[in-house]
N, C-alpha and C positions, 0 to 999 in steps of 0.2 A: 574553385571554391565554390561552395555551391551558389546557391542565387540567395538565399537567405544571413549564408554570412555575408555578402558581399551587399548586400541591401542596411543588412543591419550594421556594415562599414562607412556605409556614405553620409556624409554631410548633406544632411535635407536643404534642399530650397527653406524660407522663411515659412511659406504658406502650408508647407505639408512637416515642420520638425514636431504636431503635437498626432496627425497620425503615424509616422515614424514611432511617438517615444508610447503613442497603444499597443506598437507592432511589435515592438523590442521587448514591453509589457506580456505579451503575449505569448511572445520565445520564451521568453523565461518560465510561462508560469508549466509551457509543455515540458519543458526536463522538468523540473519540480514532480509533477504527476506522471514522467516515466521513470522517474527519483523513484512516486511511492510508490503505482503496479512492480519498481520489482523489489523494495520493500515486501507491497503485498504476497503480490509474489513467494518469493521466502518462505514468510509463514504458515501459508496456506504448502507449499513441502511439508516442512519441519511441522506442522499437522497431517496433514495425509503419512508422512515416516511413521511419525507416534501411533496413528488410529492404529495403520497394517502390522505391524508391533505387537503390538495387542490383539490387533483378531486374531491375527498369530500363533500365537499363548491360551489366545481359548478353546482354538479350531484342536490344537495339539496335546485337550487338556492338564498346562500345567496352568492356569489358575479359572478361580471356576466364582459366576456370578456370586453366589450364597457371598465368598469369601473377599470382594471383591465391590458391590454393592455401592458406600459409601464412598473409597478411593474413586470410582467412578463417579458417584454424582459429582463429585468436589473439580474432577476434570475437564466435565461439561462444564460445569459453573465456569470453572478460570477459565478455559479455550472457549467457552464464549463470553460469558466483562466484559475478560483485554481483551480480543477481538473484537469485540464492538466500540472500548472506550479508545483502543488504539485507532479504527476507520475517523470515528466521531471526531478522534481528533487531529486528524488527517484531515477533515475535511473542514470541521471548522478553523484552521489555521491555518489552512488557502485558502478559504471563500472572506477571513480579517485578509487577508493579505494584500486580494482585492479591491478593496474600499478605502 
């Protein structure tokens, strides 16, 4: 068992109970941030795959800018807006949990 887990398992002496409680909250937030980072990495990976596939289609001539500009504008807006909304919600949720 590592030091963090052994510390979290302790029943603190009364004059350290507040410090232990704060430490437990901090450790919980670390876990949430790590999960959020994994979700953001997965989102980034998916976006990268999509962009690489679309780029390949343009380079091979199967897509033409004239025929796809509206769809690409929609895609740009959608990816950008949804990504920003996700990140905003994620961090506002973390901020509210802390207070």
